[in-house]
PDBQT receptor file of N, H, CA, C and O in Angstrom, charges set to zero:
ATOM      1  N   UNK A   1     104.807 114.021 109.236  1.00  0.00    +0.000 N 
ATOM      2  CA  UNK A   1     106.267 114.092 109.000  1.00  0.00    +0.000 C 
ATOM      3  C   UNK A   1     107.031 114.203 110.379  1.00  0.00    +0.000 C 
ATOM      4  O   UNK A   1     108.250 114.034 110.416  1.00  0.00    +0.000 OA
ATOM      5  N   UNK A   2     106.366 114.460 111.400  1.00  0.00    +0.000 N 
ATOM      6  H   UNK A   2     105.376 114.597 111.370  1.00  0.00    +0.000 HD
ATOM      7  CA  UNK A   2     106.985 114.442 112.784  1.00  0.00    +0.000 C 
ATOM      8  C   UNK A   2     107.418 113.044 113.259  1.00  0.00    +0.000 C 
ATOM      9  O   UNK A   2     108.317 112.856 114.078  1.00  0.00    +0.000 OA
ATOM     10  N   UNK A   3     106.685 112.078 112.661  1.00  0.00    +0.000 N 
ATOM     11  H   UNK A   3     105.955 112.231 111.995  1.00  0.00    +0.000 HD
ATOM     12  CA  UNK A   3     107.040 110.636 113.034  1.00  0.00    +0.000 C 
ATOM     13  C   UNK A   3     107.111 109.820 111.771  1.00  0.00    +0.000 C 
ATOM     14  O   UNK A   3     106.176 109.073 111.482  1.00  0.00    +0.000 OA
ATOM     15  N   UNK A   4     108.214 109.931 110.978  1.00  0.00    +0.000 N 
ATOM     16  H   UNK A   4     108.973 110.538 111.212  1.00  0.00    +0.000 HD
ATOM     17  CA  UNK A   4     108.236 109.176 109.635  1.00  0.00    +0.000 C 
ATOM     18  C   UNK A   4     108.177 107.710 109.778  1.00  0.00    +0.000 C 
ATOM     19  O   UNK A   4     107.791 107.063 108.805  1.00  0.00    +0.000 OA
ATOM     20  N   UNK A   5     108.517 107.084 110.894  1.00  0.00    +0.000 N 
ATOM     21  H   UNK A   5     108.830 107.610 111.685  1.00  0.00    +0.000 HD
ATOM     22  CA  UNK A   5     108.519 105.651 111.019  1.00  0.00    +0.000 C 
ATOM     23  C   UNK A   5     107.160 105.177 111.251  1.00  0.00    +0.000 C 
ATOM     24  O   UNK A   5     106.903 103.977 111.157  1.00  0.00    +0.000 OA
ATOM     25  N   UNK A   6     106.181 106.133 111.579  1.00  0.00    +0.000 N 
ATOM     26  H   UNK A   6     106.389 107.108 111.655  1.00  0.00    +0.000 HD
ATOM     27  CA  UNK A   6     104.833 105.631 112.024  1.00  0.00    +0.000 C 
ATOM     28  C   UNK A   6     104.002 105.308 110.827  1.00  0.00    +0.000 C 
ATOM     29  O   UNK A   6     103.962 106.102 109.888  1.00  0.00    +0.000 OA
ATOM     30  N   UNK A   7     103.365 104.237 110.810  1.00  0.00    +0.000 N 
ATOM     31  H   UNK A   7     103.397 103.592 111.573  1.00  0.00    +0.000 HD
ATOM     32  CA  UNK A   7     102.406 103.846 109.701  1.00  0.00    +0.000 C 
ATOM     33  C   UNK A   7     101.044 104.460 110.018  1.00  0.00    +0.000 C 
ATOM     34  O   UNK A   7     100.498 104.395 111.120  1.00  0.00    +0.000 OA
ATOM     35  N   UNK A   8     100.522 105.102 108.861  1.00  0.00    +0.000 N 
ATOM     36  H   UNK A   8     100.965 105.155 107.966  1.00  0.00    +0.000 HD
ATOM     37  CA  UNK A   8      99.213 105.733 108.924  1.00  0.00    +0.000 C 
ATOM     38  C   UNK A   8      98.162 105.052 108.014  1.00  0.00    +0.000 C 
ATOM     39  O   UNK A   8      98.454 104.693 106.873  1.00  0.00    +0.000 OA
ATOM     40  N   UNK A   9      96.983 104.892 108.528  1.00  0.00    +0.000 N 
ATOM     41  H   UNK A   9      96.746 105.184 109.454  1.00  0.00    +0.000 HD
ATOM     42  CA  UNK A   9      95.875 104.360 107.568  1.00  0.00    +0.000 C 
ATOM     43  C   UNK A   9      95.406 105.535 106.756  1.00  0.00    +0.000 C 
ATOM     44  O   UNK A   9      95.682 106.702 107.034  1.00  0.00    +0.000 OA
ATOM     45  N   UNK A  10      94.677 105.147 105.733  1.00  0.00    +0.000 N 
ATOM     46  H   UNK A  10      94.453 104.199 105.507  1.00  0.00    +0.000 HD
ATOM     47  CA  UNK A  10      94.094 106.133 104.845  1.00  0.00    +0.000 C 
ATOM     48  C   UNK A  10      93.137 107.040 105.646  1.00  0.00    +0.000 C 
ATOM     49  O   UNK A  10      93.152 108.266 105.533  1.00  0.00    +0.000 OA
ATOM     50  N   UNK A  11      92.236 106.310 106.530  1.00  0.00    +0.000 N 
ATOM     51  H   UNK A  11      92.224 105.314 106.622  1.00  0.00    +0.000 HD
ATOM     52  CA  UNK A  11      91.493 107.148 107.457  1.00  0.00    +0.000 C 
ATOM     53  C   UNK A  11      92.114 108.159 108.324  1.00  0.00    +0.000 C 
ATOM     54  O   UNK A  11      91.579 109.246 108.542  1.00  0.00    +0.000 OA
ATOM     55  N   UNK A  12      93.344 107.769 108.860  1.00  0.00    +0.000 N 
ATOM     56  H   UNK A  12      93.779 106.886 108.683  1.00  0.00    +0.000 HD
ATOM     57  CA  UNK A  12      94.080 108.634 109.736  1.00  0.00    +0.000 C 
ATOM     58  C   UNK A  12      94.623 109.765 108.916  1.00  0.00    +0.000 C 
ATOM     59  O   UNK A  12      94.705 110.879 109.433  1.00  0.00    +0.000 OA
ATOM     60  N   UNK A  13      94.999 109.568 107.682  1.00  0.00    +0.000 N 
ATOM     61  H   UNK A  13      94.933 108.663 107.262  1.00  0.00    +0.000 HD
ATOM     62  CA  UNK A  13      95.504 110.650 106.787  1.00  0.00    +0.000 C 
ATOM     63  C   UNK A  13      94.354 111.550 106.454  1.00  0.00    +0.000 C 
ATOM     64  O   UNK A  13      94.536 112.767 106.488  1.00  0.00    +0.000 OA
ATOM     65  N   UNK A  14      93.213 111.068 106.143  1.00  0.00    +0.000 N 
ATOM     66  H   UNK A  14      93.065 110.080 106.115  1.00  0.00    +0.000 HD
ATOM     67  CA  UNK A  14      92.041 112.041 105.816  1.00  0.00    +0.000 C 
ATOM     68  C   UNK A  14      91.699 112.801 107.049  1.00  0.00    +0.000 C 
ATOM     69  O   UNK A  14      91.451 114.003 106.948  1.00  0.00    +0.000 OA
ATOM     70  N   UNK A  15      91.664 112.188 108.233  1.00  0.00    +0.000 N 
ATOM     71  H   UNK A  15      91.865 111.212 108.314  1.00  0.00    +0.000 HD
ATOM     72  CA  UNK A  15      91.268 112.957 109.449  1.00  0.00    +0.000 C 
ATOM     73  C   UNK A  15      92.336 113.916 109.763  1.00  0.00    +0.000 C 
ATOM     74  O   UNK A  15      91.987 115.026 110.165  1.00  0.00    +0.000 OA
ATOM     75  N   UNK A  16      93.632 113.641 109.633  1.00  0.00    +0.000 N 
ATOM     76  H   UNK A  16      93.916 112.739 109.306  1.00  0.00    +0.000 HD
ATOM     77  CA  UNK A  16      94.660 114.654 109.912  1.00  0.00    +0.000 C 
ATOM     78  C   UNK A  16      94.586 115.864 108.987  1.00  0.00    +0.000 C 
ATOM     79  O   UNK A  16      94.848 116.990 109.409  1.00  0.00    +0.000 OA
ATOM     80  N   UNK A  17      94.216 115.620 107.682  1.00  0.00    +0.000 N 
ATOM     81  H   UNK A  17      94.003 114.705 107.339  1.00  0.00    +0.000 HD
ATOM     82  CA  UNK A  17      94.150 116.790 106.721  1.00  0.00    +0.000 C 
ATOM     83  C   UNK A  17      92.835 117.419 106.753  1.00  0.00    +0.000 C 
ATOM     84  O   UNK A  17      92.804 118.646 106.853  1.00  0.00    +0.000 OA
ATOM     85  N   UNK A  18      91.748 116.765 106.684  1.00  0.00    +0.000 N 
ATOM     86  H   UNK A  18      91.773 115.768 106.603  1.00  0.00    +0.000 HD
ATOM     87  CA  UNK A  18      90.379 117.327 106.497  1.00  0.00    +0.000 C 
ATOM     88  C   UNK A  18      89.630 117.384 107.784  1.00  0.00    +0.000 C 
ATOM     89  O   UNK A  18      88.611 118.074 107.779  1.00  0.00    +0.000 OA
ATOM     90  N   UNK A  19      89.962 116.776 108.881  1.00  0.00    +0.000 N 
ATOM     91  H   UNK A  19      90.790 116.215 108.885  1.00  0.00    +0.000 HD
ATOM     92  CA  UNK A  19      89.115 116.800 110.059  1.00  0.00    +0.000 C 
ATOM     93  C   UNK A  19      88.180 115.533 110.134  1.00  0.00    +0.000 C 
ATOM     94  O   UNK A  19      88.048 114.695 109.243  1.00  0.00    +0.000 OA
ATOM     95  N   UNK A  20      87.567 115.548 111.339  1.00  0.00    +0.000 N 
ATOM     96  H   UNK A  20      87.674 116.229 112.063  1.00  0.00    +0.000 HD
ATOM     97  CA  UNK A  20      86.709 114.312 111.608  1.00  0.00    +0.000 C 
ATOM     98  C   UNK A  20      85.404 114.318 110.766  1.00  0.00    +0.000 C 
ATOM     99  O   UNK A  20      84.862 113.243 110.510  1.00  0.00    +0.000 OA
ATOM    100  N   UNK A  21      84.895 115.460 110.338  1.00  0.00    +0.000 N 
ATOM    101  H   UNK A  21      85.335 116.334 110.546  1.00  0.00    +0.000 HD
ATOM    102  CA  UNK A  21      83.651 115.595 109.645  1.00  0.00    +0.000 C 
ATOM    103  C   UNK A  21      83.752 115.552 108.107  1.00  0.00    +0.000 C 
ATOM    104  O   UNK A  21      82.904 116.099 107.401  1.00  0.00    +0.000 OA
ATOM    105  N   UNK A  22      84.796 114.899 107.617  1.00  0.00    +0.000 N 
ATOM    106  H   UNK A  22      85.484 114.455 108.191  1.00  0.00    +0.000 HD
ATOM    107  CA  UNK A  22      85.067 114.779 106.176  1.00  0.00    +0.000 C 
ATOM    108  C   UNK A  22      84.418 113.461 105.672  1.00  0.00    +0.000 C 
ATOM    109  O   UNK A  22      84.363 112.431 106.343  1.00  0.00    +0.000 OA
ATOM    110  N   UNK A  23      83.938 113.610 104.424  1.00  0.00    +0.000 N 
ATOM    111  H   UNK A  23      83.983 114.447 103.879  1.00  0.00    +0.000 HD
ATOM    112  CA  UNK A  23      83.414 112.455 103.709  1.00  0.00    +0.000 C 
ATOM    113  C   UNK A  23      84.252 112.170 102.514  1.00  0.00    +0.000 C 
ATOM    114  O   UNK A  23      83.801 112.154 101.368  1.00  0.00    +0.000 OA
ATOM    115  N   UNK A  24      85.541 111.936 102.845  1.00  0.00    +0.000 N 
ATOM    116  H   UNK A  24      85.908 111.948 103.775  1.00  0.00    +0.000 HD
ATOM    117  CA  UNK A  24      86.429 111.673 101.682  1.00  0.00    +0.000 C 
ATOM    118  C   UNK A  24      86.649 110.151 101.512  1.00  0.00    +0.000 C 
ATOM    119  O   UNK A  24      86.574 109.387 102.474  1.00  0.00    +0.000 OA
ATOM    120  N   UNK A  25      86.901 109.774 100.363  1.00  0.00    +0.000 N 
ATOM    121  H   UNK A  25      86.962 110.394  99.581  1.00  0.00    +0.000 HD
ATOM    122  CA  UNK A  25      87.245 108.378 100.100  1.00  0.00    +0.000 C 
ATOM    123  C   UNK A  25      88.698 108.005 100.239  1.00  0.00    +0.000 C 
ATOM    124  O   UNK A  25      89.587 108.824 100.007  1.00  0.00    +0.000 OA
ATOM    125  N   UNK A  26      88.929 106.808 100.605  1.00  0.00    +0.000 N 
ATOM    126  H   UNK A  26      88.207 106.142 100.793  1.00  0.00    +0.000 HD
ATOM    127  CA  UNK A  26      90.373 106.281 100.711  1.00  0.00    +0.000 C 
ATOM    128  C   UNK A  26      90.951 106.393  99.235  1.00  0.00    +0.000 C 
ATOM    129  O   UNK A  26      92.165 106.539  99.089  1.00  0.00    +0.000 OA
ATOM    130  N   UNK A  27      90.154 106.331  98.206  1.00  0.00    +0.000 N 
ATOM    131  H   UNK A  27      89.168 106.212  98.325  1.00  0.00    +0.000 HD
ATOM    132  CA  UNK A  27      90.718 106.410  96.881  1.00  0.00    +0.000 C 
ATOM    133  C   UNK A  27      91.220 107.847  96.497  1.00  0.00    +0.000 C 
ATOM    134  O   UNK A  27      92.074 108.038  95.632  1.00  0.00    +0.000 OA
ATOM    135  N   UNK A  28      90.633 108.801  97.194  1.00  0.00    +0.000 N 
ATOM    136  H   UNK A  28      89.939 108.645  97.896  1.00  0.00    +0.000 HD
ATOM    137  CA  UNK A  28      91.166 110.155  97.135  1.00  0.00    +0.000 C 
ATOM    138  C   UNK A  28      92.651 110.241  97.552  1.00  0.00    +0.000 C 
ATOM    139  O   UNK A  28      93.494 110.863  96.906  1.00  0.00    +0.000 OA
ATOM    140  N   UNK A  29      92.891 109.562  98.686  1.00  0.00    +0.000 N 
ATOM    141  H   UNK A  29      92.206 109.057  99.211  1.00  0.00    +0.000 HD
ATOM    142  CA  UNK A  29      94.314 109.595  99.244  1.00  0.00    +0.000 C 
ATOM    143  C   UNK A  29      95.189 108.762  98.214  1.00  0.00    +0.000 C 
ATOM    144  O   UNK A  29      96.332 109.123  97.930  1.00  0.00    +0.000 OA
ATOM    145  N   UNK A  30      94.644 107.716  97.710  1.00  0.00    +0.000 N 
ATOM    146  H   UNK A  30      93.716 107.423  97.941  1.00  0.00    +0.000 HD
ATOM    147  CA  UNK A  30      95.417 106.943  96.688  1.00  0.00    +0.000 C 
ATOM    148  C   UNK A  30      95.801 107.793  95.488  1.00  0.00    +0.000 C 
ATOM    149  O   UNK A  30      96.909 107.705  94.959  1.00  0.00    +0.000 OA
ATOM    150  N   UNK A  31      94.855 108.611  95.083  1.00  0.00    +0.000 N 
ATOM    151  H   UNK A  31      93.955 108.683  95.513  1.00  0.00    +0.000 HD
ATOM    152  CA  UNK A  31      95.207 109.499  93.871  1.00  0.00    +0.000 C 
ATOM    153  C   UNK A  31      96.245 110.476  94.209  1.00  0.00    +0.000 C 
ATOM    154  O   UNK A  31      97.183 110.679  93.439  1.00  0.00    +0.000 OA
ATOM    155  N   UNK A  32      96.117 111.097  95.340  1.00  0.00    +0.000 N 
ATOM    156  H   UNK A  32      95.355 110.931  95.966  1.00  0.00    +0.000 HD
ATOM    157  CA  UNK A  32      97.087 112.167  95.870  1.00  0.00    +0.000 C 
ATOM    158  C   UNK A  32      98.524 111.428  95.925  1.00  0.00    +0.000 C 
ATOM    159  O   UNK A  32      99.516 111.906  95.375  1.00  0.00    +0.000 OA
ATOM    160  N   UNK A  33      98.531 110.258  96.617  1.00  0.00    +0.000 N 
ATOM    161  H   UNK A  33      97.725 109.870  97.063  1.00  0.00    +0.000 HD
ATOM    162  CA  UNK A  33      99.817 109.536  96.737  1.00  0.00    +0.000 C 
ATOM    163  C   UNK A  33     100.458 109.234  95.437  1.00  0.00    +0.000 C 
ATOM    164  O   UNK A  33     101.654 109.437  95.226  1.00  0.00    +0.000 OA
ATOM    165  N   UNK A  34      99.598 108.726  94.541  1.00  0.00    +0.000 N 
ATOM    166  H   UNK A  34      98.627 108.562  94.713  1.00  0.00    +0.000 HD
ATOM    167  CA  UNK A  34     100.111 108.318  93.148  1.00  0.00    +0.000 C 
ATOM    168  C   UNK A  34     100.769 109.646  92.480  1.00  0.00    +0.000 C 
ATOM    169  O   UNK A  34     101.778 109.546  91.781  1.00  0.00    +0.000 OA
ATOM    170  N   UNK A  35     100.152 110.878  92.730  1.00  0.00    +0.000 N 
ATOM    171  H   UNK A  35      99.333 110.960  93.297  1.00  0.00    +0.000 HD
ATOM    172  CA  UNK A  35     100.609 112.083  92.106  1.00  0.00    +0.000 C 
ATOM    173  C   UNK A  35     101.977 112.451  92.807  1.00  0.00    +0.000 C 
ATOM    174  O   UNK A  35     102.944 112.823  92.142  1.00  0.00    +0.000 OA
ATOM    175  N   UNK A  36     102.009 112.334  94.115  1.00  0.00    +0.000 N 
ATOM    176  H   UNK A  36     101.224 112.031  94.655  1.00  0.00    +0.000 HD
ATOM    177  CA  UNK A  36     103.211 112.591  94.888  1.00  0.00    +0.000 C 
ATOM    178  C   UNK A  36     104.405 111.780  94.455  1.00  0.00    +0.000 C 
ATOM    179  O   UNK A  36     105.521 112.270  94.279  1.00  0.00    +0.000 OA
ATOM    180  N   UNK A  37     104.086 110.444  94.287  1.00  0.00    +0.000 N 
ATOM    181  H   UNK A  37     103.180 110.046  94.430  1.00  0.00    +0.000 HD
ATOM    182  CA  UNK A  37     105.145 109.523  93.938  1.00  0.00    +0.000 C 
ATOM    183  C   UNK A  37     105.725 109.824  92.547  1.00  0.00    +0.000 C 
ATOM    184  O   UNK A  37     106.930 109.741  92.307  1.00  0.00    +0.000 OA
ATOM    185  N   UNK A  38     104.769 110.187  91.622  1.00  0.00    +0.000 N 
ATOM    186  H   UNK A  38     103.791 110.254  91.817  1.00  0.00    +0.000 HD
ATOM    187  CA  UNK A  38     105.190 110.478  90.270  1.00  0.00    +0.000 C 
ATOM    188  C   UNK A  38     106.099 111.722  90.297  1.00  0.00    +0.000 C 
ATOM    189  O   UNK A  38     107.124 111.734  89.614  1.00  0.00    +0.000 OA
ATOM    190  N   UNK A  39     105.750 112.769  91.068  1.00  0.00    +0.000 N 
ATOM    191  H   UNK A  39     104.918 112.759  91.622  1.00  0.00    +0.000 HD
ATOM    192  CA  UNK A  39     106.529 113.992  91.056  1.00  0.00    +0.000 C 
ATOM    193  C   UNK A  39     107.886 113.743  91.825  1.00  0.00    +0.000 C 
ATOM    194  O   UNK A  39     108.913 114.286  91.417  1.00  0.00    +0.000 OA
ATOM    195  N   UNK A  40     107.893 112.957  92.893  1.00  0.00    +0.000 N 
ATOM    196  H   UNK A  40     107.058 112.517  93.225  1.00  0.00    +0.000 HD
ATOM    197  CA  UNK A  40     109.114 112.825  93.586  1.00  0.00    +0.000 C 
ATOM    198  C   UNK A  40     110.054 111.852  92.804  1.00  0.00    +0.000 C 
ATOM    199  O   UNK A  40     111.275 111.976  92.892  1.00  0.00    +0.000 OA
ATOM    200  N   UNK A  41     109.472 110.880  92.035  1.00  0.00    +0.000 N 
ATOM    201  H   UNK A  41     108.480 110.779  91.964  1.00  0.00    +0.000 HD
ATOM    202  CA  UNK A  41     110.306 110.010  91.182  1.00  0.00    +0.000 C 
ATOM    203  C   UNK A  41     111.076 110.795  90.099  1.00  0.00    +0.000 C 
ATOM    204  O   UNK A  41     112.218 110.484  89.759  1.00  0.00    +0.000 OA
ATOM    205  N   UNK A  42     110.398 111.810  89.589  1.00  0.00    +0.000 N 
ATOM    206  H   UNK A  42     109.471 112.062  89.865  1.00  0.00    +0.000 HD
ATOM    207  CA  UNK A  42     110.908 112.671  88.627  1.00  0.00    +0.000 C 
ATOM    208  C   UNK A  42     112.181 113.365  89.131  1.00  0.00    +0.000 C 
ATOM    209  O   UNK A  42     113.140 113.599  88.396  1.00  0.00    +0.000 OA
ATOM    210  N   UNK A  43     112.125 113.679  90.439  1.00  0.00    +0.000 N 
ATOM    211  H   UNK A  43     111.345 113.489  91.036  1.00  0.00    +0.000 HD
ATOM    212  CA  UNK A  43     113.277 114.274  91.177  1.00  0.00    +0.000 C 
ATOM    213  C   UNK A  43     114.366 113.328  91.587  1.00  0.00    +0.000 C 
ATOM    214  O   UNK A  43     115.447 113.759  91.987  1.00  0.00    +0.000 OA
ATOM    215  N   UNK A  44     114.118 112.117  91.500  1.00  0.00    +0.000 N 
ATOM    216  H   UNK A  44     113.240 111.767  91.174  1.00  0.00    +0.000 HD
ATOM    217  CA  UNK A  44     115.137 111.064  91.715  1.00  0.00    +0.000 C 
ATOM    218  C   UNK A  44     114.895 110.405  93.076  1.00  0.00    +0.000 C 
ATOM    219  O   UNK A  44     115.757 109.664  93.547  1.00  0.00    +0.000 OA
ATOM    220  N   UNK A  45     113.732 110.655  93.734  1.00  0.00    +0.000 N 
ATOM    221  H   UNK A  45     113.031 111.257  93.352  1.00  0.00    +0.000 HD
ATOM    222  CA  UNK A  45     113.384 109.989  94.952  1.00  0.00    +0.000 C 
ATOM    223  C   UNK A  45     112.427 108.835  94.748  1.00  0.00    +0.000 C 
ATOM    224  O   UNK A  45     111.229 109.089  94.630  1.00  0.00    +0.000 OA
ATOM    225  N   UNK A  46     112.846 107.632  94.699  1.00  0.00    +0.000 N 
ATOM    226  H   UNK A  46     113.820 107.426  94.795  1.00  0.00    +0.000 HD
ATOM    227  CA  UNK A  46     111.939 106.541  94.422  1.00  0.00    +0.000 C 
ATOM    228  C   UNK A  46     111.204 105.909  95.457  1.00  0.00    +0.000 C 
ATOM    229  O   UNK A  46     110.247 105.177  95.203  1.00  0.00    +0.000 OA
ATOM    230  N   UNK A  47     111.651 106.183  96.776  1.00  0.00    +0.000 N 
ATOM    231  H   UNK A  47     112.428 106.778  96.982  1.00  0.00    +0.000 HD
ATOM    232  CA  UNK A  47     110.920 105.586  97.871  1.00  0.00    +0.000 C 
ATOM    233  C   UNK A  47     110.460 106.538  98.886  1.00  0.00    +0.000 C 
ATOM    234  O   UNK A  47     110.532 106.183 100.063  1.00  0.00    +0.000 OA
ATOM    235  N   UNK A  48     109.995 107.706  98.594  1.00  0.00    +0.000 N 
ATOM    236  H   UNK A  48     109.938 107.994  97.638  1.00  0.00    +0.000 HD
ATOM    237  CA  UNK A  48     109.615 108.694  99.655  1.00  0.00    +0.000 C 
ATOM    238  C   UNK A  48     108.399 108.317 100.406  1.00  0.00    +0.000 C 
ATOM    239  O   UNK A  48     108.211 108.655 101.574  1.00  0.00    +0.000 OA
ATOM    240  N   UNK A  49     107.534 107.567  99.665  1.00  0.00    +0.000 N 
ATOM    241  H   UNK A  49     107.686 107.292  98.716  1.00  0.00    +0.000 HD
ATOM    242  CA  UNK A  49     106.247 107.083 100.384  1.00  0.00    +0.000 C 
ATOM    243  C   UNK A  49     106.219 105.584 100.335  1.00  0.00    +0.000 C 
ATOM    244  O   UNK A  49     106.194 105.046  99.228  1.00  0.00    +0.000 OA
ATOM    245  N   UNK A  50     106.222 104.841 101.451  1.00  0.00    +0.000 N 
ATOM    246  H   UNK A  50     106.243 105.278 102.350  1.00  0.00    +0.000 HD
ATOM    247  CA  UNK A  50     106.116 103.360 101.431  1.00  0.00    +0.000 C 
ATOM    248  C   UNK A  50     104.768 102.891 101.789  1.00  0.00    +0.000 C 
ATOM    249  O   UNK A  50     104.136 103.378 102.726  1.00  0.00    +0.000 OA
ATOM    250  N   UNK A  51     104.319 101.916 101.019  1.00  0.00    +0.000 N 
ATOM    251  H   UNK A  51     104.832 101.520 100.257  1.00  0.00    +0.000 HD
ATOM    252  CA  UNK A  51     102.998 101.229 101.277  1.00  0.00    +0.000 C 
ATOM    253  C   UNK A  51     103.334 100.028 102.163  1.00  0.00    +0.000 C 
ATOM    254  O   UNK A  51     104.166  99.202 101.791  1.00  0.00    +0.000 OA
ATOM    255  N   UNK A  52     102.706  99.926 103.310  1.00  0.00    +0.000 N 
ATOM    256  H   UNK A  52     102.030 100.598 103.613  1.00  0.00    +0.000 HD
ATOM    257  CA  UNK A  52     102.812  98.757 104.095  1.00  0.00    +0.000 C 
ATOM    258  C   UNK A  52     101.479  98.032 103.926  1.00  0.00    +0.000 C 
ATOM    259  O   UNK A  52     100.465  98.379 104.531  1.00  0.00    +0.000 OA
ATOM    260  N   UNK A  53     101.534  96.975 103.047  1.00  0.00    +0.000 N 
ATOM    261  H   UNK A  53     102.358  96.692 102.556  1.00  0.00    +0.000 HD
ATOM    262  CA  UNK A  53     100.371  96.337 102.657  1.00  0.00    +0.000 C 
ATOM    263  C   UNK A  53      99.456  95.766 103.753  1.00  0.00    +0.000 C 
ATOM    264  O   UNK A  53      99.911  95.030 104.629  1.00  0.00    +0.000 OA
ATOM    265  N   UNK A  54      98.158  96.115 103.691  1.00  0.00    +0.000 N 
ATOM    266  H   UNK A  54      97.789  96.713 102.980  1.00  0.00    +0.000 HD
ATOM    267  CA  UNK A  54      97.265  95.660 104.746  1.00  0.00    +0.000 C 
ATOM    268  C   UNK A  54      97.204  96.616 105.849  1.00  0.00    +0.000 C 
ATOM    269  O   UNK A  54      96.286  96.499 106.661  1.00  0.00    +0.000 OA
ATOM    270  N   UNK A  55      98.159  97.644 105.992  1.00  0.00    +0.000 N 
ATOM    271  H   UNK A  55      98.905  97.739 105.332  1.00  0.00    +0.000 HD
ATOM    272  CA  UNK A  55      98.151  98.451 107.122  1.00  0.00    +0.000 C 
ATOM    273  C   UNK A  55      98.002  99.952 106.729  1.00  0.00    +0.000 C 
ATOM    274  O   UNK A  55      97.108 100.630 107.237  1.00  0.00    +0.000 OA
ATOM    275  N   UNK A  56      98.929 100.499 105.772  1.00  0.00    +0.000 N 
ATOM    276  H   UNK A  56      99.655  99.949 105.360  1.00  0.00    +0.000 HD
ATOM    277  CA  UNK A  56      98.751 101.891 105.523  1.00  0.00    +0.000 C 
ATOM    278  C   UNK A  56      99.987 102.364 104.788  1.00  0.00    +0.000 C 
ATOM    279  O   UNK A  56     100.603 101.621 104.024  1.00  0.00    +0.000 OA
ATOM    280  N   UNK A  57     100.356 103.692 105.048  1.00  0.00    +0.000 N 
ATOM    281  H   UNK A  57      99.855 104.295 105.669  1.00  0.00    +0.000 HD
ATOM    282  CA  UNK A  57     101.504 104.385 104.459  1.00  0.00    +0.000 C 
ATOM    283  C   UNK A  57     102.382 104.969 105.444  1.00  0.00    +0.000 C 
ATOM    284  O   UNK A  57     101.965 105.354 106.536  1.00  0.00    +0.000 OA
ATOM    285  N   UNK A  58     103.615 105.045 105.075  1.00  0.00    +0.000 N 
ATOM    286  H   UNK A  58     103.954 104.732 104.187  1.00  0.00    +0.000 HD
ATOM    287  CA  UNK A  58     104.592 105.790 105.969  1.00  0.00    +0.000 C 
ATOM    288  C   UNK A  58     105.658 106.359 104.972  1.00  0.00    +0.000 C 
ATOM    289  O   UNK A  58     105.777 106.019 103.795  1.00  0.00    +0.000 OA
ATOM    290  N   UNK A  59     106.381 107.247 105.616  1.00  0.00    +0.000 N 
ATOM    291  H   UNK A  59     106.284 107.523 106.572  1.00  0.00    +0.000 HD
ATOM    292  CA  UNK A  59     107.470 107.895 104.827  1.00  0.00    +0.000 C 
ATOM    293  C   UNK A  59     108.615 106.944 104.661  1.00  0.00    +0.000 C 
ATOM    294  O   UNK A  59     108.925 106.183 105.577  1.00  0.00    +0.000 OA
ATOM    295  N   UNK A  60     109.286 106.966 103.456  1.00  0.00    +0.000 N 
ATOM    296  H   UNK A  60     109.034 107.584 102.712  1.00  0.00    +0.000 HD
ATOM    297  CA  UNK A  60     110.461 106.174 103.160  1.00  0.00    +0.000 C 
ATOM    298  C   UNK A  60     111.689 106.833 103.689  1.00  0.00    +0.000 C 
ATOM    299  O   UNK A  60     111.669 107.737 104.525  1.00  0.00    +0.000 OA
ATOM    300  N   UNK A  61     112.815 106.295 103.122  1.00  0.00    +0.000 N 
ATOM    301  H   UNK A  61     112.832 105.560 102.443  1.00  0.00    +0.000 HD
ATOM    302  CA  UNK A  61     114.140 106.770 103.527  1.00  0.00    +0.000 C 
ATOM    303  C   UNK A  61     114.536 107.962 102.746  1.00  0.00    +0.000 C 
ATOM    304  O   UNK A  61     115.521 108.596 103.125  1.00  0.00    +0.000 OA
ATOM    305  N   UNK A  62     113.838 108.361 101.630  1.00  0.00    +0.000 N 
ATOM    306  H   UNK A  62     113.038 107.845 101.322  1.00  0.00    +0.000 HD
ATOM    307  CA  UNK A  62     114.028 109.513 100.837  1.00  0.00    +0.000 C 
ATOM    308  C   UNK A  62     115.336 109.597 100.260  1.00  0.00    +0.000 C 
ATOM    309  O   UNK A  62     115.893 110.692 100.179  1.00  0.00    +0.000 OA
ATOM    310  N   UNK A  63     115.937 108.435  99.809  1.00  0.00    +0.000 N 
ATOM    311  H   UNK A  63     115.485 107.545  99.875  1.00  0.00    +0.000 HD
ATOM    312  CA  UNK A  63     117.160 108.390  99.192  1.00  0.00    +0.000 C 
ATOM    313  C   UNK A  63     117.097 108.456  97.644  1.00  0.00    +0.000 C 
ATOM    314  O   UNK A  63     116.049 108.128  97.085  1.00  0.00    +0.000 OA
ATOM    315  N   UNK A  64     118.120 108.845  96.961  1.00  0.00    +0.000 N 
ATOM    316  H   UNK A  64     118.971 109.111  97.414  1.00  0.00    +0.000 HD
ATOM    317  CA  UNK A  64     118.066 108.907  95.477  1.00  0.00    +0.000 C 
ATOM    318  C   UNK A  64     118.628 107.701  94.990  1.00  0.00    +0.000 C 
ATOM    319  O   UNK A  64     118.703 107.500  93.778  1.00  0.00    +0.000 OA
TER     320      UNK A  64
């Protein structure tokens, strides 16, 4: 959140949250992102998380 314009890969997200010794799947990140998107869309924020295809994820503009 300190650098919302920065694109993060799934591996970078896992390392930031769980550390370097984690054996998490990128699909775990996908599942959490899907849940976050569903919850934020219910609040009227449709673009809070942006997917940059082939690269990773970044924060969106957070507009309603």
